[in-house]
C-alpha positions as CSV (number, residue, x, y, z in Angstrom):
1,M,-271.4,161.9,33.2
2,D,-267.6,161.5,33.4
3,D,-266.2,160.0,30.1
4,R,-264.3,157.3,32.0
5,V,-267.4,156.2,33.9
6,K,-269.4,156.2,30.6
7,S,-266.7,154.2,28.9
8,L,-266.7,151.6,31.7
9,L,-270.5,151.3,31.6
10,L,-270.4,150.7,27.8
11,R,-267.7,148.1,28.4
12,Y,-270.0,146.3,30.9
13,N,-272.8,146.4,28.4
14,P,-271.3,145.6,25.0
15,W,-274.7,144.6,23.6
16,W,-275.7,148.3,23.5
17,R,-273.4,148.7,20.5
18,E,-274.4,147.3,17.1
19,D,-271.1,145.5,16.7
20,G,-271.0,144.5,20.4
21,E,-270.5,140.9,21.3
22,P,-272.1,139.3,24.5
23,P,-269.6,137.9,27.0
24,V,-268.6,134.3,26.7
25,L,-270.1,132.5,29.7
26,P,-269.7,129.0,31.2
27,T,-272.2,126.5,29.8
28,F,-272.5,124.9,33.2
29,E,-275.5,126.3,35.1
30,R,-276.2,126.2,38.8
31,D,-279.5,124.7,40.1
32,L,-280.5,128.1,41.5
33,L,-280.6,129.6,38.1
34,N,-283.9,128.0,37.1
35,E,-285.4,128.8,40.5
36,V,-284.6,132.5,40.0
37,M,-285.9,132.5,36.5
38,K,-289.4,131.5,37.8
39,D,-289.6,134.8,39.6
40,M,-288.2,137.1,37.0
41,G,-291.7,138.0,35.9
42,R,-292.6,139.3,39.4
43,R,-292.5,142.9,40.4
44,Q,-290.1,142.5,43.4
45,V,-286.5,143.1,43.4
46,I,-284.5,139.8,43.3
47,S,-281.5,139.7,45.7
48,I,-278.9,137.0,45.2
49,T,-276.6,136.6,48.2
50,G,-273.7,134.2,49.0
51,L,-270.2,133.8,50.0
52,R,-267.4,135.2,47.9
53,R,-266.4,133.3,44.7
54,V,-269.5,131.0,44.7
55,G,-270.5,132.4,41.2
56,K,-273.0,135.2,41.8
57,T,-271.7,137.3,39.0
58,I,-271.8,134.4,36.5
59,L,-275.4,133.6,37.7
60,L,-276.4,137.2,37.0
61,K,-275.0,137.1,33.5
62,Q,-276.5,133.8,32.7
63,L,-279.9,135.3,33.8
64,M,-279.3,138.1,31.4
65,R,-278.5,135.6,28.6
66,K,-281.8,133.9,29.1
67,L,-283.9,137.0,28.8
68,K,-285.7,137.5,25.6
69,T,-285.6,141.3,25.2
70,Q,-283.7,144.0,23.3
71,G,-280.1,144.5,24.3
72,H,-280.6,148.2,25.2
73,N,-283.2,147.1,27.7
74,I,-280.6,145.2,29.8
75,C,-278.1,147.0,32.0
76,Y,-275.3,145.5,34.1
77,I,-273.4,147.5,36.6
78,S,-270.7,146.1,39.0
79,F,-269.9,148.1,42.1
80,D,-266.6,146.3,42.4
81,D,-265.3,149.3,40.4
82,L,-264.3,152.1,42.7
83,G,-265.5,154.7,40.3
84,F,-269.1,153.5,40.7
85,Q,-269.1,153.4,44.5
86,K,-270.7,156.8,45.0
87,Y,-274.5,157.3,45.3
88,E,-274.5,160.2,42.9
89,T,-272.5,158.3,40.3
90,A,-274.7,155.2,40.6
91,Y,-277.8,157.5,40.2
92,E,-276.4,158.9,37.0
93,L,-275.5,155.5,35.6
94,V,-279.0,154.2,36.2
95,N,-280.6,157.3,34.6
96,F,-278.4,157.0,31.6
97,F,-279.7,153.4,31.1
98,L,-283.3,154.4,31.7
99,D,-283.0,157.2,29.1
100,L,-281.5,154.8,26.6
101,S,-284.0,152.0,27.2
102,D,-287.4,151.4,25.6
103,K,-290.0,152.2,28.2
104,K,-292.7,150.3,26.3
105,G,-291.0,147.1,27.2
106,T,-289.6,145.5,30.4
107,R,-286.2,147.0,31.4
108,Y,-283.8,144.8,33.4
109,L,-281.2,146.3,35.7
110,F,-278.6,144.1,37.2
111,L,-276.5,145.5,40.1
112,D,-273.6,143.4,41.2
113,E,-271.9,143.6,44.7
114,I,-274.6,146.1,45.7
115,Q,-273.3,146.3,49.3
116,K,-270.3,148.4,48.2
117,L,-272.7,151.2,47.2
118,P,-273.6,153.5,50.2
119,N,-277.3,153.8,50.8
120,W,-278.1,151.4,48.0
121,A,-281.5,150.5,49.5
122,D,-282.7,154.1,49.2
123,L,-281.8,154.1,45.5
124,L,-283.7,150.8,44.9
125,K,-286.7,152.1,46.8
126,V,-286.9,155.2,44.6
127,L,-286.5,153.1,41.4
128,Y,-289.1,150.5,42.5
129,D,-291.7,153.1,43.5
130,T,-291.3,155.4,40.5
131,E,-290.3,153.3,37.5
132,Q,-292.8,151.2,35.6
133,R,-291.8,147.9,33.9
134,L,-288.3,147.9,35.6
135,K,-287.1,144.6,36.9
136,I,-284.1,144.9,39.3
137,V,-281.7,142.1,40.2
138,I,-279.0,142.6,42.8
139,S,-276.2,140.5,44.2
140,G,-274.1,140.9,47.4
141,S,-271.5,138.9,49.3
142,A,-272.1,140.4,52.7
143,S,-275.4,139.2,54.1
144,L,-274.8,141.6,57.1
145,H,-275.3,144.7,55.0
146,I,-278.0,143.2,52.8
147,R,-280.1,142.3,55.9
148,V,-279.6,145.7,57.6
149,Q,-280.9,147.7,54.6
150,K,-283.4,145.1,53.6
151,E,-285.9,146.8,56.0
152,T,-286.1,149.8,53.7
153,L,-287.3,147.4,51.0
154,A,-289.9,145.5,53.1
155,G,-292.3,143.7,50.7
156,R,-290.2,144.8,47.7
157,M,-287.5,142.1,47.7
158,L,-287.2,138.3,47.1
159,T,-283.9,136.8,48.4
160,F,-282.1,133.8,47.1
161,N,-278.9,132.4,48.6
162,L,-276.5,130.9,46.1
163,P,-274.6,128.1,48.1
164,L,-271.3,126.6,47.3
165,V,-271.3,124.1,44.5
166,T,-273.2,121.0,45.9
167,F,-271.9,117.5,45.5
168,K,-274.8,116.8,43.1
169,E,-273.9,119.8,40.9
170,Y,-270.2,118.8,41.1
171,M,-271.1,115.4,39.7
172,R,-273.3,116.9,37.0
173,Y,-270.4,119.1,36.0
174,H,-268.2,116.0,35.6
175,G,-270.8,114.3,33.5
176,L,-272.5,112.1,36.1
177,D,-276.1,113.0,36.7
178,P,-277.5,111.0,39.6
179,G,-281.1,111.7,38.4
180,V,-284.2,111.5,40.5
181,P,-284.2,109.0,43.4
182,N,-286.6,106.2,43.8
183,A,-288.5,105.3,47.0
184,L,-287.3,101.6,46.8
185,F,-284.6,101.7,49.4
186,P,-281.9,100.3,49.2
187,R,-282.4,98.2,46.0
188,W,-282.8,101.1,43.5
189,Y,-279.6,102.7,44.9
190,E,-277.6,99.5,44.7
191,L,-278.6,99.0,41.0
192,K,-278.1,102.7,40.2
193,F,-274.5,102.8,41.3
194,A,-273.4,99.2,40.6
195,E,-271.1,100.2,37.8
196,N,-269.9,103.8,38.7
197,G,-270.1,104.0,42.4
198,G,-266.3,104.0,42.7
199,R,-266.1,107.1,40.4
200,Y,-268.6,108.9,42.7
201,Q,-266.5,108.1,45.7
202,T,-263.3,109.3,44.1
203,L,-264.9,112.6,43.1
204,F,-266.4,113.0,46.5
205,R,-263.0,113.2,48.0
206,K,-262.0,115.9,45.5
207,W,-265.2,117.9,46.2
208,L,-264.5,117.8,49.9
209,T,-261.0,119.3,49.4
210,G,-262.0,122.1,47.1
211,G,-264.6,121.3,44.4
212,A,-267.3,123.5,46.0
213,F,-266.0,126.6,44.3
214,P,-266.7,127.2,40.6
215,E,-263.1,128.2,39.7
216,L,-261.8,124.9,41.3
217,L,-264.1,122.5,39.5
218,D,-261.3,121.2,37.3
219,N,-258.5,121.7,39.9
220,D,-256.3,118.7,40.8
221,D,-253.8,120.6,43.0
222,P,-254.8,120.5,46.7
223,M,-252.2,123.1,47.6
224,F,-253.4,125.5,45.1
225,A,-257.0,124.9,46.3
226,R,-256.0,125.8,49.9
227,R,-254.2,128.9,48.8
228,Y,-257.0,130.0,46.5
229,I,-259.7,129.5,49.3
230,M,-257.5,131.3,51.9
231,E,-256.6,134.3,49.8
232,S,-259.7,134.7,47.5
233,V,-262.5,133.6,49.9
234,I,-261.6,133.6,53.6
235,E,-259.3,136.6,53.9
236,K,-261.5,138.9,51.7
237,A,-264.8,137.7,53.4
238,I,-263.3,138.5,56.9
239,L,-262.1,141.9,55.7
240,D,-265.5,142.8,54.1
241,T,-267.2,141.7,57.3
242,A,-264.8,143.7,59.5
243,V,-265.2,146.9,57.3
244,L,-269.0,146.7,57.2
245,S,-269.3,146.0,61.0
246,R,-266.4,148.2,62.0
247,E,-264.9,145.3,64.1
248,D,-261.4,143.8,64.4
249,P,-260.6,141.4,61.5
250,V,-257.8,139.8,63.6
251,I,-260.2,138.6,66.3
252,I,-262.8,137.5,63.7
253,N,-260.2,135.4,61.9
254,E,-259.0,133.8,65.2
255,L,-262.6,133.0,66.1
256,L,-263.1,131.4,62.7
257,R,-260.0,129.3,63.2
258,L,-261.3,128.2,66.6
259,I,-264.6,127.1,65.1
260,A,-262.7,125.3,62.3
261,G,-260.6,123.5,64.8
262,S,-263.7,122.2,66.6
263,N,-265.8,121.8,63.5
264,A,-269.2,120.1,64.2
265,Q,-268.6,120.1,68.0
266,V,-270.4,121.8,70.8
267,F,-269.0,125.2,71.9
268,E,-269.5,127.6,74.8
269,I,-269.3,131.3,74.1
270,S,-267.8,131.9,77.5
271,N,-264.9,129.5,76.6
272,L,-264.2,131.2,73.3
273,A,-264.3,134.6,75.0
274,S,-261.7,133.3,77.5
275,I,-259.4,132.0,74.8
276,L,-259.7,135.2,72.7
277,R,-259.6,137.4,75.8
278,V,-262.6,139.3,74.6
279,D,-265.9,140.0,76.3
280,R,-268.4,137.2,75.7
281,N,-271.0,139.7,74.2
282,R,-268.5,140.7,71.6
283,V,-267.7,137.0,70.8
284,S,-271.5,136.3,70.4
285,G,-271.6,139.3,68.1
286,Y,-268.7,138.0,66.1
287,M,-270.3,134.6,65.7
288,D,-273.4,136.3,64.3
289,L,-271.2,138.2,61.9
290,L,-269.5,135.0,60.7
291,E,-273.0,133.5,60.1
292,K,-274.2,136.5,58.2
293,S,-271.0,136.4,56.1
294,F,-271.9,132.8,55.0
295,L,-268.7,131.3,56.6
296,V,-270.3,129.4,59.5
297,R,-273.6,128.0,60.7
298,T,-274.8,127.1,64.1
299,A,-277.2,124.6,65.6
300,R,-279.1,124.4,68.9
301,N,-280.0,121.5,71.1
302,H,-283.3,119.8,70.2
303,T,-285.7,120.4,73.1
304,A,-289.4,121.3,73.5
305,S,-288.5,124.4,75.4
306,I,-287.5,127.4,73.3
307,A,-286.2,129.1,76.3
308,K,-284.0,126.2,77.1
309,Q,-282.7,126.1,73.5
310,A,-281.5,129.7,74.0
311,R,-279.6,128.8,77.2
312,T,-277.9,125.5,76.0
313,S,-274.7,125.1,74.1
314,K,-274.4,125.4,70.4
315,K,-272.7,123.5,67.6
316,G,-270.6,125.3,65.0
317,Y,-270.3,124.2,61.4
318,V,-267.9,125.8,58.9
319,V,-269.8,125.9,55.6
320,H,-267.4,123.5,53.7
321,S,-264.6,121.1,54.6
322,S,-262.3,122.9,52.1
323,I,-262.5,126.1,54.1
324,V,-261.5,124.2,57.3
325,M,-258.6,122.5,55.4
326,A,-257.5,125.9,54.1
327,L,-257.6,127.6,57.5
328,L,-255.8,124.8,59.3
329,D,-253.5,123.9,56.3
330,W,-254.7,120.3,56.3
331,E,-253.7,117.9,53.5
332,P,-256.3,115.6,51.7
333,G,-255.0,112.7,53.8
334,V,-256.9,114.1,56.8
335,L,-260.0,112.4,55.2
336,D,-258.4,109.1,56.2
337,T,-258.3,110.0,59.9
338,E,-260.9,110.4,62.7
339,V,-261.2,114.1,61.9
340,A,-263.1,113.1,58.7
341,G,-266.1,112.3,60.8
342,H,-266.5,115.9,61.9
343,L,-266.0,117.2,58.3
344,I,-268.7,114.8,57.0
345,E,-271.1,115.6,59.9
346,A,-270.7,119.3,58.9
347,A,-271.2,118.5,55.3
348,V,-274.5,116.7,56.0
349,A,-275.8,119.3,58.4
350,N,-275.0,122.1,55.9
351,H,-276.6,120.2,53.0
352,L,-279.8,119.7,55.1
353,D,-279.6,123.3,56.5
354,A,-280.2,121.4,59.8
355,R,-280.4,123.6,62.9
356,R,-280.7,121.0,65.7
357,F,-278.7,118.4,67.3
358,W,-279.5,116.4,70.5
359,R,-277.6,116.2,73.8
360,S,-279.2,114.7,76.9
361,P,-278.4,115.7,80.4
362,Q,-276.4,112.5,80.6
363,R,-274.4,113.8,77.5
364,H,-275.8,111.2,75.1
365,E,-275.7,112.9,71.7
366,V,-277.2,112.6,68.3
367,D,-275.3,114.5,65.6
368,I,-278.2,116.0,63.6
369,V,-281.9,116.3,64.2
370,V,-284.3,117.0,61.3
371,E,-287.3,118.6,62.9
372,G,-290.8,117.2,62.3
373,K,-293.5,115.2,63.9
374,P,-291.8,113.0,64.8
375,P,-288.2,114.3,64.4
376,M,-285.6,112.3,62.4
377,P,-282.3,111.6,64.1
378,I,-279.1,111.4,62.0
379,E,-275.8,110.0,63.3
380,V,-272.5,110.2,61.3
381,K,-270.2,107.2,61.6
382,Y,-267.8,107.7,58.7
383,K,-266.3,104.2,58.8
384,S,-266.7,100.9,57.1
385,H,-267.3,98.8,60.2
386,I,-270.3,99.7,62.2
387,Q,-270.8,98.2,65.7
388,A,-273.9,97.9,67.8
389,D,-272.7,100.6,70.2
390,D,-272.7,103.1,67.2
391,L,-276.5,102.8,67.2
392,R,-277.1,103.3,70.9
393,T,-277.8,107.0,71.0
394,L,-280.0,106.9,67.9
395,L,-282.2,104.3,69.4
396,Q,-282.4,106.2,72.7
397,F,-283.5,109.3,70.8
398,C,-286.2,107.4,68.9
399,E,-287.5,105.9,72.1
400,R,-287.6,109.2,73.9
401,F,-289.2,111.2,71.0
402,K,-291.3,108.3,69.5
403,A,-289.5,108.3,66.2
404,R,-289.7,105.2,64.0
405,K,-287.0,106.0,61.6
406,A,-283.3,106.9,62.0
407,V,-280.4,107.4,59.6
408,L,-276.8,106.3,60.1
409,I,-274.3,108.1,57.7
410,T,-271.4,105.7,56.9
411,K,-268.4,105.5,54.6
412,D,-269.7,102.8,52.3
413,Q,-272.5,100.8,53.9
414,L,-275.9,100.8,52.2
415,H,-278.7,98.8,53.8
416,K,-281.4,99.0,56.4
417,K,-282.2,97.2,59.7
418,S,-285.2,97.0,61.9
419,I,-284.4,97.3,65.6
420,K,-287.2,97.3,68.2
421,D,-289.6,98.5,65.5
422,I,-287.3,101.3,64.4
423,E,-286.0,101.3,60.8
424,V,-282.4,102.4,60.7
425,R,-281.1,103.3,57.2
426,Y,-277.4,103.0,56.6
427,I,-276.4,105.4,53.8
428,P,-272.9,106.3,52.5
429,A,-272.1,109.9,52.9
430,W,-271.5,110.6,49.2
431,M,-274.8,109.1,48.3
432,F,-276.7,111.1,50.9
433,L,-275.2,114.3,49.7
434,L,-276.6,113.5,46.3
435,Y,-280.2,113.1,47.4
436,G,-280.5,114.5,50.9
437,R,-284.0,114.6,52.3
438,A,-285.3,112.3,49.5
439,M,-283.5,109.4,51.3
440,L,-285.0,110.0,54.7
């Protein structure tokens, strides 16, 4: 093995030396950490995917810190290093670790940014099939490449997606733990936030403008947040996607800007193709790439016919409001305009991982539909004064689909009404993003 490569490997794994010190890590832990720990005893490879800069590397190292095993039975390799991005080199690195480790105990191999290694799935398959007591954990920013090669590892991999920092995690970081919700609505919530509801609302605005990225948790400069997100997240994610897919990064970027400009609104592939002057099939493919790169999500119209769902228009959601604000260079003051409604709708849809909205032939629309029997309609009206007309499409949906509950996401109203035997819950957006489905 090349001396430089060996030196780098030892630097990544200082605990192999008697005088080596483990890296200093943040004490704040993401919710996903404990979920992954539950499966660390299983045989399967664990794959952690997610957008750039969401904290995958820190999560891997925190997992390593929680393991109760000898230091030389843990190996961390980052393929961000160009010197490691060759199959033969990676094979040597792994074998160096395997020879060093104690085969009588469980060995742990952590491979960071795995998508940068050519034919990485073949290497993992060989290791999985030939090595005993070897637990492999990988991470990757490009879902496109992870999914393509995942077929080689069918039945051998468990995948976890690390999302952006949720509002609940953000509040926990800032010393406010909302705890477990109570079924008594709305009284329990009124009492819970009687004293500190204002602080939650203040921090909610900060979270919307940049607090969803770990390195911005303490940031108070909106301009820096936009620059960081643009340069460290968006531009690099688009470039990674373009390189892996061999597509044009300029068109991918322009498409993302178009989706951001019409965030949480219905779009037509043919219209986007016309604006971009690109074949509609290519635009459809680019949308798929943006989804697999964790930058956008799409939703379909709620209808009983699967075939009809495929034919109807879709809604596009950029995964966080701060990404929209970075792309379009919007100031925090945009949260006080009508645009805020679209940003909040996207935040709610992303939080629920909702994949349906409803639009009738008469163009009556409900923002979000949580599927079930019966389905649950959610309408976002991010304002303080709610009028009777704001409930009209919610009630129409309930009557058509025999739903007996509906949710209205507001700016600050918390109560419930019974209208024609339908219970409508008015819930502030910041509160809903703390508890989500538990409030439905």
